C-alpha positions in Angstrom: 51.6 38.5 -39.1 55.4 38.0 -39.5 56.8 34.5 -39.3 59.7 33.8 -37.1 62.8 32.7 -39.2 65.0 29.6 -38.7 68.4 29.9 -37.2 70.7 30.6 -40.3 74.3 32.0 -39.8 75.5 31.0 -43.2 74.5 34.3 -45.1 72.9 32.1 -47.6 69.2 31.4 -48.2 69.1 28.6 -50.8 70.3 25.1 -49.9 70.5 22.0 -52.0 71.3 18.4 -51.1 70.3 14.7 -50.9 69.5 12.0 -48.3 68.4 8.4 -48.2 65.2 7.3 -46.4 63.3 4.2 -46.6 65.2 2.8 -49.5 64.7 5.9 -51.5 67.3 8.5 -52.5 65.8 12.0 -52.4 67.1 15.4 -53.4 65.9 18.7 -51.9 66.0 22.4 -52.2 65.3 24.6 -49.1 64.9 28.4 -49.3 65.0 30.1 -45.9 63.5 33.6 -45.4 64.1 36.5 -45.6 65.0 36.2 -49.4 67.4 38.8 -50.4 68.6 37.7 -53.9 66.3 38.5 -56.9 67.3 35.3 -58.6 66.0 33.2 -55.7 62.8 35.3 -55.3 62.0 34.7 -59.0 62.7 30.8 -58.7 60.3 30.6 -55.6 57.6 32.7 -57.2 57.9 30.8 -60.6 57.8 27.3 -59.1 55.5 27.7 -56.1 53.0 30.1 -58.0 52.7 27.7 -60.9 52.2 24.2 -59.2 49.2 22.5 -61.1 47.2 19.7 -59.8 44.1 18.3 -61.8 44.3 21.5 -64.0 44.2 24.1 -61.3 46.9 26.0 -59.3 47.5 24.1 -56.1 45.5 25.5 -53.2 44.9 28.7 -55.3 48.3 29.8 -54.4 49.3 31.6 -57.5 52.2 33.9 -58.2 50.8 36.9 -56.6 50.2 34.9 -53.4 53.7 33.6 -53.2 55.1 37.2 -53.8 53.1 38.3 -50.8 54.3 35.5 -48.8 58.0 36.5 -49.4 57.5 40.4 -49.2 55.5 40.2 -46.0 57.6 37.3 -44.3 54.5 35.1 -44.0 56.4 31.9 -44.1 59.8 30.8 -42.7 60.8 28.3 -45.4 60.0 27.0 -49.0 60.9 23.5 -49.5 60.9 21.0 -52.4 61.6 17.3 -52.3 61.8 14.6 -55.1 63.3 11.1 -55.7 66.6 11.5 -57.3 66.2 11.9 -61.1 62.4 11.5 -61.0 59.9 14.4 -61.7 57.7 13.8 -58.8 58.0 16.8 -56.6 56.4 17.3 -53.1 56.6 20.8 -51.9 55.3 23.0 -49.1 56.1 26.0 -46.7 56.9 26.0 -43.0 55.7 28.8 -40.9 56.9 29.5 -37.4 54.1 31.4 -35.6 52.1 31.2 -32.4 48.7 30.4 -34.0 47.5 28.5 -31.0 48.0 31.6 -28.8 46.8 34.1 -31.5 44.7 32.0 -33.9 42.9 33.6 -36.8 39.8 35.6 -35.9 40.9 35.2 -32.2 39.2 37.7 -29.7 41.1 37.6 -26.5 38.8 37.3 -23.4 39.6 38.5 -19.9 42.6 36.7 -18.6 43.8 35.4 -22.0 46.8 36.4 -23.8 46.2 39.2 -26.2 47.3 39.5 -29.7 50.5 41.5 -30.3 52.3 43.2 -33.1 55.7 42.0 -31.9 57.4 38.9 -33.2 56.3 36.0 -31.0 58.8 34.1 -29.0 60.0 30.9 -30.7 59.3 29.0 -27.5 55.7 29.9 -27.6 55.4 29.5 -31.4 54.7 26.1 -33.1 56.0 25.2 -36.7 53.2 24.8 -39.1 53.2 22.8 -42.4 51.3 24.7 -45.0 50.8 24.7 -48.9 51.5 21.1 -49.4 51.3 20.0 -53.2 52.7 17.1 -55.2 53.4 17.6 -58.8 54.4 14.8 -61.1 54.9 13.8 -64.7 56.2 10.4 -63.6 53.3 9.0 -61.5 53.5 8.7 -57.7 57.0 7.0 -57.7 59.3 7.1 -54.6 56.8 8.7 -52.1 58.1 12.3 -52.2 55.3 13.4 -49.6 57.0 11.2 -46.9 60.5 12.6 -47.8 59.0 16.3 -47.7 57.6 15.7 -44.3 60.7 14.1 -43.0 63.0 16.8 -44.0 60.6 19.4 -42.5 60.6 17.5 -39.3 64.4 17.2 -39.1 64.8 20.9 -39.9 62.4 21.8 -36.9 64.0 19.3 -34.5 67.6 20.0 -35.3 67.5 23.8 -35.8 64.9 24.7 -33.2 65.0 21.7 -30.9 61.2 21.2 -30.9 59.8 17.7 -30.6 56.6 18.6 -32.4 55.2 20.0 -35.6 51.6 21.1 -36.6 49.4 21.5 -39.7 45.7 22.1 -40.3 43.3 21.2 -43.1 40.1 22.6 -44.2 37.1 20.6 -42.8 35.5 19.9 -46.2 34.3 16.4 -46.7 37.0 15.5 -49.4 39.8 16.6 -47.2 38.6 14.9 -44.2 38.2 11.6 -46.1 41.3 11.8 -48.1 43.9 14.1 -46.4 43.3 13.4 -42.8 44.0 9.7 -43.2 47.1 10.6 -45.4 48.4 12.8 -42.6 47.6 10.3 -39.9 49.7 7.7 -41.9 52.6 10.1 -41.7 52.3 10.4 -37.8 49.9 13.3 -37.4 47.7 11.2 -35.0 46.7 14.0 -32.7 44.0 16.4 -33.7 42.0 19.4 -32.3 38.6 17.6 -32.3 39.8 14.7 -30.2 42.5 16.6 -28.3 41.6 20.3 -27.9 44.5 21.1 -25.6 46.9 20.9 -28.5 45.6 24.3 -29.6 43.4 25.7 -26.8 42.6 29.0 -28.3 41.8 27.8 -31.9 38.5 29.1 -33.2 38.8 28.1 -36.8 36.7 25.4 -38.5 40.0 23.7 -39.8 41.2 20.6 -38.3 44.4 21.2 -36.4 46.8 18.1 -36.4 49.9 17.5 -34.6 52.9 15.1 -34.7 54.9 14.8 -31.6 58.1 12.8 -30.5 60.3 14.2 -33.2 63.8 12.9 -32.9 67.0 14.4 -34.3 68.6 12.2 -36.9 71.7 13.9 -38.2 73.1 10.6 -39.6 70.4 10.7 -42.3 70.3 14.5 -42.8 72.5 17.0 -41.0 71.4 20.7 -40.7 74.2 21.7 -38.2 75.7 23.8 -41.0 73.1 26.3 -40.6 74.6 27.4 -37.2 78.1 27.8 -38.5 79.1 31.3 -38.7 81.1 32.5 -41.7 83.9 35.0 -41.4 82.6 38.6 -41.9 83.8 40.4 -45.0 85.8 43.5 -44.8 83.4 45.6 -46.7 79.9 46.2 -45.2 76.7 46.3 -47.2 73.3 47.9 -46.4 70.6 45.2 -46.1 68.0 45.3 -48.8 64.7 43.7 -49.5 63.4 42.4 -52.7 60.0 43.8 -53.7 57.5 42.0 -56.1 58.4 44.2 -59.0 62.1 43.2 -58.8 63.5 46.5 -57.4 65.2 46.8 -54.0 64.4 49.0 -51.1 66.1 49.5 -47.7 64.8 47.2 -45.0 62.5 49.0 -42.7 62.8 48.8 -39.0 59.1 48.6 -38.4 56.8 46.4 -40.6 53.1 46.3 -40.9 52.0 43.0 -39.4 49.0 41.2 -40.7 47.5 37.7 -40.2 47.2 35.3 -43.1 44.8 32.4 -43.1 46.2 29.7 -45.5 43.3 28.0 -47.4 43.7 24.3 -48.0 42.2 21.9 -50.2 
């Protein structure tokens, strides 16, 4: 599969900034795909592919997995948030895709929408939070997970004007007992088990969760700069893609699409 990109007219893909929320000052780094600079490619792979939690790589997402995410356009954004000056980082990815129309292992029946190799419409697609992990050498100071989810919600509501955001978790006992209540505390109170209409075609065993009623709050963090067009340069350049080996190749018109099923723990 190929994820839909966020609206980004700046000709940049890496953004850093800060915001104040719930008596905490946070700083963030956002990478919006497609990534075209080798330095940024390396930064993403190095950080997201080596996040360690309890002695293991977070969610089994290692460097090779992150390289595949980027090269195959499997995600729409990589995001990191931490309280200012504190090494307590919450990070994750956002993926814009129509998983509720074309979920993993979905076999369309008569009258159902069929899977398609074309990029789905942003109107049909949902934004999914994936690959969430918190890495800290300073204890759980400042609630960076709250900051991460907030910045994700604001990016979605301001950039795409959507009022909902989704995530899903593996239905393992530890996830149900620990992660589900954590996400519910952050506003994800609708889930597929109780409200199947939030994702009617879902056939997986994961628990689909949803937060609705997102409100744009540019007075806290403003993403309007992403829609500002910069003047075009006089010289033109061919668009290139970064490969996992660090070389560049011309961007192809047609791309092999595949579905990826993010594993959560």
